[in-house]
C-alpha positions in Angstrom: -24.3 -54.7 2.4 -20.5 -54.8 1.8 -20.7 -51.5 0.1 -22.5 -50.1 3.1 -19.9 -51.4 5.5 -17.2 -50.0 3.4 -18.8 -46.6 3.4 -19.1 -46.7 7.2 -15.5 -47.7 7.6 -14.4 -44.9 5.2 -16.5 -42.4 7.2 -15.0 -43.6 10.5 -11.5 -43.3 9.0 -12.2 -39.7 7.9 -13.5 -38.8 11.3 -10.5 -40.3 13.1 -8.1 -38.5 10.8 -10.0 -35.3 11.4 -9.9 -35.8 15.2 -6.2 -36.6 15.1 -5.5 -33.4 13.1 -7.6 -31.4 15.5 -5.7 -32.8 18.5 -2.4 -32.2 16.8 -3.4 -28.7 15.9 -4.6 -28.0 19.5 -1.3 -29.4 20.8 0.8 -27.2 18.5 -1.2 -24.2 19.6 -0.5 -24.9 23.2 3.2 -25.5 22.4 3.3 -22.2 20.5 1.9 -20.3 23.5 4.4 -22.0 25.8 7.2 -21.2 23.4 6.2 -17.6 23.1 5.8 -17.1 26.8 9.2 -18.6 27.5 10.9 -16.2 25.0 9.3 -12.8 25.8 10.3 -10.3 28.5 7.3 -9.6 30.5 7.5 -5.8 30.5 3.8 -5.8 29.6 1.0 -8.1 30.7 1.1 -11.3 28.7 -2.5 -10.9 27.8 -1.8 -7.5 26.3 0.9 -8.9 24.0 -0.9 -12.0 22.7 -4.6 -12.5 22.0 -6.3 -15.8 21.5 -9.7 -16.3 19.9 -11.1 -16.5 23.4 -9.7 -13.1 24.4 -12.3 -10.4 24.8 -10.3 -7.9 22.7 -9.6 -10.4 19.9 -12.4 -9.2 17.5 -12.0 -5.5 18.1 -8.2 -5.6 17.6 -8.6 -7.8 14.4 -11.2 -5.4 12.9 -9.6 -2.2 14.2 -7.7 -1.3 11.0 -9.6 -3.3 8.4 -10.6 -0.5 5.9 -12.1 -2.7 3.2 -15.3 -4.4 4.3 -14.9 -7.1 1.6 -12.7 -8.9 4.1 -14.9 -8.7 7.2 -16.8 -11.8 6.2 -14.7 -14.1 4.1 -14.0 -17.8 3.7 -10.3 -17.2 4.6 -9.0 -18.1 8.1 -8.7 -15.6 10.8 -5.5 -15.6 12.8 -5.1 -18.3 15.5 -3.3 -15.6 17.6 -2.9 -11.9 17.4 0.4 -10.6 18.7 0.7 -6.8 19.4 4.4 -6.4 20.2 5.7 -3.5 22.3 9.3 -4.3 21.3 11.4 -6.1 18.8 12.0 -9.1 21.1 8.3 -10.0 21.1 8.4 -10.0 17.2 11.5 -12.2 17.5 9.8 -14.6 19.8 6.7 -14.8 17.5 8.9 -15.7 14.5 11.0 -18.3 16.3 7.9 -20.0 17.7 5.8 -19.8 14.5 8.6 -21.3 12.5 9.1 -24.1 15.1 5.5 -25.1 15.1 4.8 -24.6 11.4 2.5 -21.5 11.6 2.5 -18.8 9.0 3.1 -15.1 9.9 1.1 -12.1 8.6 2.2 -8.6 9.4 -0.1 -5.5 9.6 1.1 -1.9 10.2 -1.9 0.2 9.1 -4.6 -1.9 7.5 -4.8 -0.1 4.1 -4.4 -3.4 2.4 -6.3 -3.6 -0.9 -6.5 -7.4 -0.8 -6.3 -8.2 2.9 -3.0 -10.1 2.7 -1.7 -8.6 5.9 -4.5 -10.0 8.1 -6.1 -12.9 6.4 -4.8 -16.3 5.1 -5.9 -19.6 3.6 -3.6 -21.4 6.0 -3.3 -21.3 9.8 -1.3 -18.2 10.9 -0.3 -15.7 13.5 -1.0 -12.0 13.0 1.7 -9.6 14.2 -0.1 -6.2 14.5 2.5 -3.5 14.8 0.2 -0.7 15.9 1.9 -0.3 19.3 5.3 0.2 17.7 4.5 3.7 16.7 7.2 5.8 18.3 8.7 8.6 16.2 12.0 10.4 17.0 12.7 13.5 14.8 16.1 15.0 14.8 15.9 18.3 12.9 19.6 19.0 13.4 20.5 15.9 11.4 17.3 16.1 9.2 16.4 12.5 10.0 13.8 10.6 11.9 13.4 7.0 13.2 9.8 5.8 12.8 8.2 2.7 14.3 6.6 0.6 11.5 3.2 0.9 13.2 3.1 4.7 13.1 0.8 6.3 10.6 1.8 8.8 7.9 -0.3 11.4 9.7 1.6 10.8 12.9 4.9 11.2 11.1 3.8 14.5 9.5 2.5 15.8 12.9 5.8 15.0 14.7 7.9 16.7 12.0 5.7 19.8 12.2 6.2 19.9 16.0 9.9 20.4 15.4 10.0 22.4 12.1 7.9 24.5 9.8 10.3 24.0 6.9 10.8 20.2 6.9 8.5 17.5 5.5 8.6 14.1 4.0 7.6 12.7 0.6 4.9 10.2 1.5 1.2 9.7 0.8 -1.8 11.9 1.3 -4.0 9.6 3.4 -3.0 10.2 7.1 -4.1 6.8 8.4 -1.9 4.7 6.2 0.7 2.8 8.2 4.3 3.6 7.3 5.4 0.0 7.3 3.6 -1.1 4.2 3.7 2.3 2.6 7.5 2.6 2.7 8.1 -1.0 1.7 6.0 -0.7 -1.4 7.4 2.6 -2.6 5.1 5.4 -1.3 4.4 8.6 -3.2 2.6 11.8 -2.5 2.4 15.5 -3.4 6.1 16.2 -3.4 7.5 13.0 -4.9 8.2 14.8 -8.2 10.6 17.0 -6.2 12.1 14.4 -3.8 11.2 10.9 -5.1 9.4 8.2 -3.2 9.3 7.6 0.5 11.4 4.5 -0.1 14.0 6.6 -1.9 14.5 8.6 1.3 14.8 5.6 3.7 18.4 5.5 4.9 18.3 2.6 7.5 15.9 0.1 8.8 15.7 -2.6 11.5 14.2 -6.0 10.7 13.7 -9.4 12.3 14.5 -12.0 9.6 13.3 -15.6 9.1 16.0 -16.8 11.5 14.8 -14.5 14.3 17.9 -12.2 13.9 17.5 -8.5 14.6 19.4 -6.7 11.8 20.0 -3.1 10.7 21.3 -1.8 7.4 24.9 -2.7 8.1 24.2 -6.3 9.4 21.4 -7.1 6.8 23.6 -6.1 3.9 22.8 -3.9 0.9 20.9 -6.5 -1.1 18.3 -7.0 1.6 18.2 -3.3 2.3 17.6 -2.7 -1.4 14.8 -5.3 -1.4 12.7 -4.0 1.5 12.6 -0.4 0.0 9.9 -1.1 -2.7 9.9 -4.9 -2.9 7.4 -5.5 -0.2 9.1 -6.1 3.2 6.6 -8.9 4.1 8.4 -11.3 1.8 11.7 -10.9 3.7 10.9 -10.4 7.4 9.3 -8.0 9.8 10.6 -4.4 9.6 9.8 -2.7 12.9 11.6 0.6 12.4 12.6 2.9 9.6 15.1 5.7 9.5 14.4 8.4 6.9 15.9 11.6 5.5 13.7 14.6 5.9 13.4 17.1 3.1 13.1 20.9 2.9 9.8 22.6 2.2 9.3 26.4 1.9 7.4 28.4 4.6 4.6 29.0 2.2 3.1 26.7 -0.4 0.1 27.2 -2.7 -2.8 24.9 -3.5 -5.7 25.1 -5.9 -8.6 22.9 -7.1 -10.3 23.7 -10.4 -13.3 21.5 -11.3 -14.7 21.2 -14.8 -17.5 19.1 -16.3 -17.6 17.7 -19.8 -20.0 20.5 -20.7 -17.4 23.0 -19.5 -14.6 21.5 -21.6 -13.1 19.1 -19.1 -12.1 16.5 -21.8 -10.1 19.1 -23.8 -8.3 20.2 -20.6 -7.6 16.6 -19.6 -6.2 15.9 -23.0 -3.8 18.8 -22.7 -2.9 17.9 -19.1 -1.7 14.5 -20.3 0.9 16.2 -22.5 2.2 18.6 -19.9 1.6 17.1 -16.4 5.0 15.2 -16.3 6.9 18.1 -17.8 6.0 20.8 -15.3 8.6 22.2 -12.9 9.4 19.6 -10.1 8.0 22.1 -7.5 4.6 21.8 -9.1 2.4 18.8 -8.6 -0.8 18.8 -10.6 -2.9 15.7 -10.6 -6.3 15.0 -12.1 -9.3 13.0 -10.7 -12.2 11.8 -12.9 -15.5 11.1 -11.2 -19.2 11.1 -11.8 -21.1 14.3 -10.8 -24.6 15.9 -11.1 -24.7 18.5 -13.8 -28.2 20.0 -13.3 -31.0 20.3 -10.8 -32.9 17.5 -12.4 -30.1 15.0 -11.5 -28.5 14.5 -14.9 -25.2 12.7 -14.4 -22.0 13.8 -16.1 -18.2 13.5 -15.8 -16.3 16.0 -13.7 -12.5 16.3 -13.9 -10.8 18.0 -10.9 -7.3 19.5 -11.4 -5.7 19.7 -7.9 -2.3 21.1 -7.3 0.4 21.7 -4.7 3.1 24.2 -5.6 6.2 24.6 -3.4 6.1 28.4 -3.4 3.9 31.4 -3.4 1.0 32.1 -5.8 2.9 34.9 -7.5 5.5 32.4 -8.7 2.9 29.8 -9.6 0.6 32.0 -11.8 3.2 32.8 -14.6 4.2 29.1 -14.6 0.7 28.0 -15.2 0.0 30.7 -17.8 3.1 29.6 -19.7 2.4 25.8 -19.6 -1.4 25.4 -19.1 -3.2 28.7 -20.0 -6.3 26.7 -21.0 -7.0 25.9 -17.3 -7.6 29.6 -16.7 -6.0 29.7 -13.2 -6.6 33.0 -11.4 -5.2 34.4 -8.2 -8.6 33.9 -6.5 -8.3 30.1 -7.2 -5.1 29.9 -5.1 -4.8 29.4 -1.4 -1.5 30.0 0.4 -0.6 28.0 3.5 2.1 26.2 5.3 3.2 22.7 4.1 1.6 21.0 7.1 -1.7 22.7 6.3 -1.4 21.4 2.7 -1.2 17.9 4.3 -4.5 18.6 5.9 -5.9 19.9 2.6 -4.9 16.8 0.6 -6.0 14.5 3.5 -9.6 15.7 3.2 -9.6 18.2 6.1 -9.7 22.0 6.2 -6.3 23.8 6.4 -7.7 25.6 9.5 -8.4 22.3 11.3 -6.3 21.3 14.3 -3.3 19.2 13.5 -4.5 16.8 16.1 -6.7 15.2 13.4 -3.5 13.7 11.9 -3.1 11.6 15.1 -6.4 9.8 14.6 -6.1 6.2 13.4 -9.8 6.2 12.4 -10.0 6.2 8.6 -12.3 8.7 6.9 -13.5 5.9 4.6 -14.5 2.4 5.6 -16.6 0.4 3.2 -16.4 -2.0 0.3 -14.0 -1.2 -2.4 -11.8 -2.5 -5.2 -8.7 -0.8 -6.6 -6.4 -1.4 -9.5 -3.6 0.5 -11.2 -2.0 1.2 -14.5 0.9 3.3 -16.0 0.5 5.4 -19.1 3.4 6.2 -21.5 1.5 8.1 -24.2 -1.6 10.4 -23.9 -4.9 8.5 -24.1 -6.7 9.5 -27.3 -9.9 11.5 -27.3 -11.8 8.4 -28.5 -10.3 6.4 -25.6 -11.3 9.1 -23.1 -14.9 9.1 -24.5 -15.2 5.4 -24.0 -13.8 5.7 -20.5 -16.4 8.4 -19.6 -19.2 6.2 -20.8 -18.1 3.3 -18.6 -17.6 5.5 -15.5 -21.2 6.8 -15.9 -22.4 3.2 -15.5 -21.2 3.2 -11.9 -21.6 6.5 -10.0 -19.2 5.6 -7.2 -16.3 5.0 -9.5 -13.3 7.3 -9.7 -9.9 7.6 -11.4 -6.9 9.3 -9.9 -4.2 10.4 -12.4 -0.8 11.1 -10.9 1.8 12.8 -13.0 5.4 11.6 -13.1 8.5 13.3 -14.4 10.7 15.6 -12.2 12.9 13.7 -9.8 11.2 10.4 -10.7 12.8 10.6 -14.2 16.2 11.1 -12.7 16.4 8.0 -10.5 17.3 4.7 -12.2 14.6 2.0 -12.5 16.9 -0.3 -10.6 17.9 2.0 -7.8 15.2 0.3 -5.7 12.8 -2.5 -6.6 10.2 0.1 -7.6 10.7 0.2 -11.4 8.1 2.7 -12.6 10.2 5.7 -13.2 11.4 6.8 -16.7 9.0 6.6 -19.6 5.8 7.0 -17.6 3.8 10.2 -18.0 1.3 9.3 -15.3 -0.1 6.6 -13.2 -3.8 5.7 -12.9 -5.5 4.4 -9.8 -9.0 2.9 -10.4 -11.4 2.9 -7.5 -14.9 1.8 -7.0 -16.8 1.8 -3.7 -20.1 0.3 -2.6 -22.3 0.0 0.5 -23.6 -3.5 0.9 -22.0 -6.9 0.5 -24.7 -8.0 -2.0 -23.3 -5.5 -4.6 -19.8 -7.0 -4.4 -19.9 -9.4 -7.4 -21.5 -6.8 -9.7 -18.9 -4.1 -8.9 -15.9 -6.5 -9.2 -17.2 -7.5 -12.6 -17.6 -3.9 -13.6 -14.0 -3.2 -12.5 -12.7 -6.2 -14.5 -14.5 -4.8 -17.6 -13.1 -1.3 -17.2 -9.6 -2.7 -16.7 -9.9 -4.7 -19.9 -11.2 -1.7 -21.8 -8.1 0.3 -20.8 -5.6 -2.2 -22.0 -4.8 -0.5 -25.4 -4.1 2.8 -23.7 -1.6 1.8 -21.0 1.8 0.1 -20.6 2.2 -3.3 -22.0 4.8 -6.2 -22.0 4.3 -6.2 -19.1 1.2 -4.2 -18.3 2.6 -2.5 -15.1 1.0 -2.2 -11.7 1.9 -0.5 -8.4 2.6 -2.9 -5.5 0.9 -0.7 -2.9 -2.4 -1.0 -4.8 -2.2 -4.8 -4.4 -4.3 -6.6 -7.0 -4.8 -10.4 -6.8 -6.5 -10.4 -10.2 -3.0 -10.1 -11.6 -2.2 -13.6 -10.3 -1.4 -15.4 -7.1 0.9 -17.9 -5.6 -0.3 -21.4 -4.6 -0.6 -21.0 -0.9 2.5 -18.9 -1.0 4.6 -21.6 -2.8 5.0 -20.9 -6.5 7.9 -21.2 -9.0 9.6 -18.1 -10.2 8.1 -18.7 -13.7 4.5 -18.8 -12.4 5.0 -15.9 -10.0 6.4 -13.8 -12.9 2.8 -13.5 -14.2 2.2 -11.0 -11.5 5.7 -10.2 -10.4 6.9 -8.6 -13.6 3.9 -6.3 -13.5 4.9 -4.9 -10.1 8.7 -5.1 -10.5 9.6 -5.5 -14.2 13.3 -6.3 -14.5 13.9 -6.1 -10.8 11.8 -9.2 -10.1 14.7 -11.6 -10.7 17.0 -9.7 -8.3 14.2 -9.8 -5.6 13.9 -13.5 -6.0 17.7 -13.9 -5.6 17.6 -11.9 -2.4 14.6 -13.9 -1.2 16.5 -17.2 -1.9 19.6 -16.0 0.0 17.7 -14.6 3.1 14.7 -16.8 3.4 15.4 -20.1 1.5 12.7 -22.0 3.4 10.1 -19.4 2.2 8.8 -18.8 5.7 7.5 -15.4 4.9 5.0 -16.0 2.2 1.6 -14.9 1.0 -0.5 -15.0 -2.2 1.9 -12.5 -3.8 5.2 -12.9 -1.9 8.5 -13.1 -3.7 9.3 -16.7 -4.7 12.4 -18.7 -3.8 14.5 -19.7 -6.9 14.6 -23.4 -7.4 18.1 -24.9 -7.4 19.1 -26.5 -10.7 20.1 -30.1 -10.5 23.5 -31.1 -11.6 23.1 -33.4 -14.6 25.9 -35.9 -15.4 
């Protein structure tokens, strides 16, 4: 009887505590709304700027740029509020009020987030969706552009092409990627061997820091400016605008795509490509993709390697280069297509070069589904035995693919410490592993397959640390404990992304956000102060 009474009292206590927490949470939500309302300038309808879970547009805005369906139905919390700022002052208000009422901030610019860290959390949070901050001002005379962090790469390319046929920018190939995350993680594309990363060409930025201050390069200082160009800006504040240096492109460029199966000698070609891809002229980008294909009418599966290239010049210049460096590929004039640089953007974005440039303005991704991605860096060519084992594993999953991106050129000339992105010298190419699937029930099986493939590749890629690319975020590498983790524990994943630059990033974090307000499962940690021992 006493035990029963004790159980009842314990249950009642738990219920009261739960109700008290709920009441406190509700009260803090109301106070956050009041705080936010008192801070913003009502240039737009209040209901346009902040969405609650009762707002009719809440679900559509939340799901509008989620590309990976693994995160549509998860056990993680959805945002308490979604803020869609139209100016920096609304970002400022969100940060000030979230900090005051102990709510986390997550920031989304495009939604191409491999692990969903920009729009999901295990703690109560506010989502700042930057999609409305997408203005782009291109100044051809100065060869610069100011870009809102919510703009897409496609929009940037489109606006540059409006003003000039001989200017471009070295960013990625997927037009719906948001510039905010892309720039802050590094950002590479088809001309990075000539001009470096997107982050290498950022010359100014405007950010709202953890104290709600609006800063530019001069006022934030060179340490913070260094950190946000490759170190992941979400650890340091909300960058809402980037100024970049445009680059020159010729009036005519050349593309080609040569596909070979294993039966057609693809493996020998790939082995040769590993030895020369990073050594080609910096005007020549030649990457390789490895995927499963059908080799005969009866449906037999095989491996197909595609060698896809962009050359900054005419075919007549390209052909002798390829004959000299890679004659085995057998490139002929009929394999080449000449076009403008902006048409090559369409080509690498999955469109036809003849398509209207208006497709670059669409924010609807060509792919939406379930996927998992990982990355590696390669310093020595993978042996033929290693490739054979790789092909065998890829054939187990028909929707798997590898993208091999050659380094060298300008990337080898920039110091590993110039920005937080450290993967420069010594790498001959990078690997992106991708697997896609259609239904949620296949998730566990495919994630397990990816883990097995990644383990198989360990002997053939970089080590100590085994490096990874921040923009292909991978929580398998390790994660913070609700955003709060010591430097030593965070180094498990941090050294993979940043190598020797990780310590400097932590120092910048400690100086600019000592309370660790901006945090997530892989945010830069705050360094713990050492106690003075007497």
